[in-house]
C-alpha positions as a printed NumPy array, in Angstrom:
array([[ 0.   ,  0.   ,  0.   ],
       [ 2.803,  2.39 ,  0.83 ],
       [ 4.433,  1.853, -2.569],
       [ 1.099,  2.449, -4.318],
       [ 0.579,  5.687, -2.394],
       [ 4.113,  6.796, -3.242],
       [ 3.536,  6.085, -6.938],
       [ 0.663,  8.592, -6.76 ],
       [ 2.838, 11.205, -5.077],
       [ 1.359, 10.607, -1.628],
       [ 3.335,  9.892,  1.511],
       [ 1.858,  9.668,  5.01 ],
       [ 3.657, 11.86 ,  7.558],
       [ 3.764,  8.995, 10.058],
       [ 2.785,  5.354,  9.743],
       [ 1.031,  3.774, 12.742],
       [ 0.955, -0.027, 13.016],
       [-0.364, -2.638, 15.43 ],
       [ 1.538, -5.274, 17.411],
       [ 1.63 , -7.748, 14.509],
       [ 3.646, -5.331, 12.385],
       [ 5.52 , -3.979, 15.408],
       [ 6.891, -7.463, 16.08 ],
       [ 8.092, -7.82 , 12.482],
       [11.727, -6.64 , 12.364],
       [11.866, -6.87 ,  8.551],
       [ 8.839, -4.577,  8.26 ],
       [10.333, -2.019, 10.651],
       [13.723, -2.203,  8.914],
       [12.084, -1.613,  5.532],
       [10.307,  1.47 ,  6.856],
       [13.564,  2.814,  8.274],
       [15.452,  2.018,  5.048],
       [12.867,  4.028,  3.097],
       [13.117,  6.946,  5.54 ],
       [ 9.553,  6.586,  6.767],
       [ 8.545,  7.789, 10.216],
       [ 6.601,  5.158, 12.12 ],
       [ 5.108,  4.19 , 15.468],
       [ 4.414,  0.511, 16.154],
       [ 2.884, -1.089, 19.174],
       [ 5.081, -3.744, 20.741],
       [ 4.392, -6.73 , 22.946],
       [ 5.071, -6.273, 26.664],
       [ 8.151, -8.074, 27.895]])
């Protein structure tokens, strides 16, 4: 979805994601690699 938005010249200021995405290191790394600001919920330790 983010790539599709970007192809239309749109870019969210901040991406907010739930615990499922927050626990996915590859997802978070990809966001960081693309310079996207994000907030993800994480599981309590």
